[in-house]
C-alpha positions as CSV (number, residue, x, y, z in Angstrom):
1,X,0.1,0.0,0.1
2,X,1.2,3.5,-0.8
3,X,1.5,6.0,2.1
4,X,1.8,9.1,0.2
5,X,-1.0,10.9,-1.6
6,X,-0.3,12.4,-4.9
7,X,-2.0,15.7,-5.7
8,X,-3.3,16.5,-9.2
9,X,-3.6,20.4,-10.4
10,X,-6.2,20.1,-13.2
11,X,-9.2,21.6,-15.0
12,X,-6.7,22.7,-17.7
13,X,-8.7,21.3,-19.2
14,X,-11.1,19.2,-17.5
15,X,-10.9,16.2,-19.8
16,X,-7.3,16.1,-19.9
17,X,-7.4,16.0,-15.9
18,X,-9.8,13.2,-15.9
19,X,-8.0,11.3,-18.5
20,X,-4.7,11.6,-16.5
21,X,-6.7,10.1,-13.7
22,X,-7.6,7.2,-16.0
23,X,-4.3,6.5,-17.3
24,X,-2.7,6.8,-13.4
25,X,-5.0,4.0,-12.8
26,X,-4.6,2.0,-15.8
27,X,-0.7,2.1,-15.9
28,X,-0.3,1.3,-12.1
29,X,0.1,-2.4,-11.2
30,X,-2.3,-3.5,-9.2
31,X,-4.4,-6.4,-8.4
32,X,-6.9,-4.7,-5.8
33,X,-8.2,-1.1,-4.8
34,X,-5.5,-0.9,-2.1
35,X,-2.9,-1.5,-4.7
36,X,-3.5,2.0,-6.3
37,X,-2.1,5.4,-5.5
38,X,-4.1,7.6,-3.2
39,X,-4.6,10.9,-5.3
40,X,-6.6,14.1,-4.9
41,X,-7.7,15.8,-7.9
42,X,-8.3,19.5,-7.7
43,X,-10.1,20.2,-11.1
44,X,-10.6,24.0,-11.5
45,X,-11.4,24.9,-15.2
46,X,-11.9,28.7,-13.7
47,X,-8.2,29.0,-14.1
48,X,-7.5,31.9,-16.4
49,X,-6.3,30.6,-20.0
50,X,-2.6,30.0,-19.8
51,X,-2.0,31.1,-23.4
52,X,-4.0,33.9,-23.2
53,X,-2.1,35.0,-20.2
54,X,0.9,35.8,-22.8
55,X,-1.1,38.0,-24.7
56,X,-2.0,41.5,-24.1
57,X,-4.6,42.1,-21.4
58,X,-4.4,38.2,-20.7
59,X,-5.3,37.4,-17.2
60,X,-2.4,35.9,-15.0
61,X,-3.3,32.4,-14.0
62,X,-0.5,32.1,-11.2
63,X,-3.1,33.1,-8.2
64,X,-5.7,30.3,-9.3
65,X,-2.6,27.9,-9.7
66,X,-1.5,28.7,-5.9
67,X,-4.9,28.5,-4.9
68,X,-5.2,24.9,-6.2
69,X,-1.6,24.2,-4.8
70,X,-2.9,25.5,-1.5
71,X,-5.8,23.3,-1.6
72,X,-3.7,20.3,-2.3
73,X,-1.5,21.0,0.5
74,X,-4.5,21.2,3.0
75,X,-5.6,18.0,1.4
76,X,-2.3,16.2,2.8
77,X,-0.6,15.6,-0.6
78,X,3.2,15.2,-0.7
79,X,3.8,15.8,-4.4
80,X,1.9,17.4,-7.4
81,X,1.5,16.3,-10.8
82,X,0.0,19.2,-13.1
83,X,-1.3,17.7,-16.6
84,X,-1.2,21.0,-18.3
85,X,2.0,21.7,-20.5
86,X,1.7,25.2,-20.7
87,X,1.0,25.8,-16.7
88,X,4.6,24.7,-16.4
89,X,5.4,28.1,-17.4
90,X,4.6,29.0,-14.0
91,X,6.6,26.2,-12.5
92,X,9.1,27.9,-10.3
93,X,6.6,30.1,-8.3
94,X,4.7,27.0,-7.9
95,X,7.3,25.0,-6.9
96,X,8.5,27.8,-4.1
97,X,4.6,28.0,-2.9
98,X,4.1,24.1,-2.7
99,X,7.0,23.3,-0.5
100,X,6.9,19.8,-1.9
101,X,7.8,18.3,-5.4
102,X,6.0,19.0,-8.4
103,X,6.7,16.6,-11.0
104,X,8.0,18.3,-14.3
105,X,6.0,17.2,-17.4
106,X,8.9,18.1,-19.6
107,X,11.3,15.8,-17.7
108,X,8.5,13.1,-17.9
109,X,8.5,13.2,-21.4
110,X,12.3,13.3,-21.6
111,X,12.1,10.0,-19.3
112,X,9.3,8.4,-21.9
113,X,11.7,9.5,-25.1
114,X,14.4,7.3,-23.0
115,X,11.9,4.5,-22.3
116,X,10.9,4.5,-26.1
117,X,14.7,4.1,-27.0
118,X,14.6,7.2,-28.8
119,X,18.2,8.8,-28.4
120,X,19.5,12.5,-28.8
121,X,18.8,14.1,-32.2
122,X,15.9,15.7,-33.7
123,X,12.7,15.4,-32.4
124,X,9.2,17.0,-33.3
125,X,7.1,19.0,-30.7
126,X,3.7,20.2,-30.8
127,X,1.8,22.3,-28.1
128,X,-0.1,25.5,-27.5
129,X,1.4,28.8,-29.0
130,X,2.5,30.0,-25.5
131,X,4.3,26.5,-24.5
132,X,6.3,26.8,-27.8
133,X,7.0,30.8,-27.3
134,X,8.3,30.1,-23.7
135,X,10.5,27.3,-24.9
136,X,9.3,24.9,-22.1
137,X,10.6,21.8,-24.0
138,X,13.3,23.4,-26.4
139,X,15.6,24.6,-23.7
140,X,14.9,21.8,-21.2
141,X,15.5,19.2,-23.8
142,X,18.5,20.5,-25.4
143,X,20.7,20.1,-22.3
144,X,19.9,16.4,-22.8
145,X,20.9,16.0,-26.6
146,X,17.4,16.7,-28.3
147,X,17.0,19.4,-30.7
148,X,13.2,20.2,-31.2
149,X,11.4,21.1,-34.5
150,X,8.1,22.8,-34.2
151,X,5.1,23.5,-36.5
152,X,5.5,26.8,-38.5
153,X,3.2,30.0,-37.6
154,X,0.6,29.1,-40.4
155,X,0.3,25.2,-39.1
156,X,-0.1,26.4,-35.7
157,X,-2.8,28.9,-36.4
158,X,-4.6,26.7,-39.4
159,X,-4.3,23.2,-37.5
160,X,-2.9,23.2,-34.2
161,X,-4.5,25.9,-32.4
162,X,-8.0,24.9,-33.5
163,X,-7.6,21.3,-32.8
164,X,-6.7,21.8,-29.3
165,X,-10.0,24.1,-29.1
166,X,-12.0,21.3,-30.6
167,X,-10.7,18.7,-27.5
168,X,-11.8,21.3,-25.2
169,X,-15.0,21.7,-26.9
170,X,-15.6,17.9,-26.3
171,X,-15.2,17.4,-30.4
172,X,-12.2,15.2,-29.9
173,X,-12.9,13.2,-33.0
174,X,-12.9,16.2,-35.4
175,X,-9.2,16.8,-33.9
176,X,-7.5,13.9,-35.2
177,X,-7.0,15.0,-39.1
178,X,-5.3,18.2,-38.5
179,X,-3.2,17.0,-35.6
180,X,-2.0,14.0,-37.6
181,X,-1.2,16.1,-40.7
182,X,1.1,18.3,-38.5
183,X,2.9,15.3,-36.8
184,X,3.4,13.8,-40.3
185,X,4.9,16.9,-41.3
186,X,7.3,17.1,-38.7
187,X,8.3,13.5,-39.3
188,X,9.0,14.5,-42.7
189,X,11.2,17.1,-41.7
190,X,13.4,14.6,-40.0
191,X,11.9,14.4,-36.6
192,X,12.4,10.6,-35.1
193,X,9.4,10.9,-32.7
194,X,7.0,13.6,-31.8
195,X,6.4,14.7,-28.5
196,X,2.5,15.9,-28.0
197,X,3.6,18.9,-25.7
198,X,-0.3,19.9,-25.1
199,X,-2.4,17.3,-22.9
200,X,-5.2,18.0,-25.5
201,X,-3.4,17.0,-28.3
202,X,-2.8,13.3,-27.0
203,X,-6.7,13.0,-26.8
204,X,-7.0,14.2,-30.4
205,X,-4.5,11.8,-31.6
206,X,-6.1,8.5,-30.1
207,X,-9.4,9.5,-31.9
208,X,-7.9,8.2,-35.0
209,X,-6.1,5.2,-36.4
210,X,-2.3,5.0,-34.8
211,X,-1.2,3.4,-38.3
212,X,-1.7,6.8,-39.7
213,X,1.0,8.3,-38.0
214,X,4.7,8.3,-39.5
215,X,6.6,8.5,-36.3
216,X,6.3,7.2,-32.6
217,X,4.6,9.9,-30.3
218,X,5.2,10.6,-26.7
219,X,1.8,11.1,-24.8
220,X,2.8,13.7,-21.9
221,X,-0.3,12.5,-20.5
222,X,0.8,9.0,-20.2
223,X,4.5,10.2,-19.5
224,X,3.5,12.4,-16.5
225,X,1.3,9.4,-15.1
226,X,4.3,7.2,-15.2
227,X,6.4,9.8,-13.5
228,X,3.9,9.9,-10.7
229,X,3.9,6.2,-10.4
230,X,7.8,6.2,-10.1
231,X,7.4,8.7,-7.1
232,X,4.9,6.7,-5.5
233,X,7.1,3.7,-5.7
234,X,9.8,5.8,-4.2
């Protein structure tokens, strides 16, 4: 039995958070209820949009993020997972406020690349415009030997950003075609794998046939779930 409680700071979006809890459960080796990881999900969809926060007039999400962290602290959590990539742009102030480990989703993705035997080299990266602009993945992965190529501005505006919005609107199946198009373009440009660096993107990709993809993908929801399981296992 686990004696540590995992906090999940979610709601960004709600479907991605719910899917994280599902994958955390399914990826845990367990024979009975008591073999699973105790977890508290704080799913607050009222947290201001993280991408809009980087646009003129955008509302700062940090106060709402810190409110969620405080709630998880009061619930007795010993570590926090955040199934939202863009929210990691506020990682340092969240970590300082938490006074407990916050599992970094980029480090989890790097661990998944290694698990898949995808060594240093060129990989593709898909995510929100803010995640790419903040270079959350590019800088953190560069030190581990991976160079990231990303969709161009037209692909972001025409395919990726609308597809993320479709998932948030529960129109998941419609998101597959545009996301697969961009993932395959990154593979054609030399990516040996594509990191799905927005937790809505794996949901859209899973809505279609995996054989339509021309390169392996790193699902950051699953990657973060595996990181949480490793934490719980000590």
